[in-house]
Every structure is written in structure tokens, then in C-alpha cells.
C-alpha positions in Angstrom: -40.1 -4.8 -20.0 -42.5 -4.8 -22.9 -41.0 -5.4 -26.3 -42.1 -3.8 -29.6 -43.8 -7.0 -30.6 -46.0 -7.1 -27.5 -46.9 -3.4 -27.9 -47.7 -3.9 -31.6 -50.0 -6.9 -30.9 -51.7 -5.0 -28.0 -52.2 -1.8 -30.1 -53.6 -3.7 -33.1 -55.9 -5.7 -30.9 -57.3 -2.5 -29.4 -57.7 -1.0 -32.9 -59.7 -4.1 -34.0 -61.8 -4.0 -30.9 -62.6 -0.3 -31.5 -63.4 -0.9 -35.2 -65.6 -3.8 -34.2 -67.5 -1.8 -31.6 -68.1 1.1 -34.0 -69.2 -1.2 -36.8 -71.7 -2.8 -34.4 -73.5 0.5 -34.4 -73.7 0.5 -38.2 -75.0 -3.1 -38.2 -72.0 -4.4 -40.2 -72.3 -8.2 -40.5 -68.6 -8.8 -39.9 -68.4 -6.8 -36.6 -68.4 -9.8 -34.3 -65.6 -11.4 -36.4 -63.4 -8.2 -36.2 -64.0 -8.0 -32.4 -63.1 -11.7 -32.0 -59.8 -11.3 -34.0 -59.1 -8.2 -31.8 -59.5 -10.4 -28.7 -57.2 -13.0 -30.1 -54.5 -10.3 -30.6 -55.0 -9.1 -27.1 -54.7 -12.6 -25.7 -51.5 -13.1 -27.8 -50.0 -9.9 -26.4 -50.8 -11.0 -22.9 -49.3 -14.4 -23.4 -46.1 -13.0 -25.0 -45.8 -10.6 -22.1 -46.3 -13.4 -19.5 -43.8 -15.6 -21.4 -41.1 -12.8 -21.4 -41.7 -12.2 -17.6 -41.4 -15.9 -16.9 -38.2 -16.4 -18.8 -36.5 -13.4 -17.2 -36.5 -15.1 -13.8 
């Protein structure tokens, strides 16, 4: 069962990845940083999801 926190981290990570990918087309110098932060949020969401699954057993 996914909690609101996991869904929020996942959604925000996807948003940052999308913004980073679009800004790459406009040669924005911070595009790689935004994409990296998005990946961190995706990883955090995956870890929280796995932690919740492991603790439920």
C-alpha cells in the first residue's frame, strides 16, 4: 500500500525529471542538476516503498 508521502516523492521526482529534460532542449545550464535531484526523489520514493513493504511482513 502506497502512502501519500511515497506518492508525493514519486510525483515530485517525475516533475523534476520532466523539467530537466525539457530544459536540456533549451540549453539551460542547471538542467543536469534538476534531473539529478529528480532522480534522488525517485530513489527516495522507492526506498520508502520498499521499507514499508519490508516492515509489513
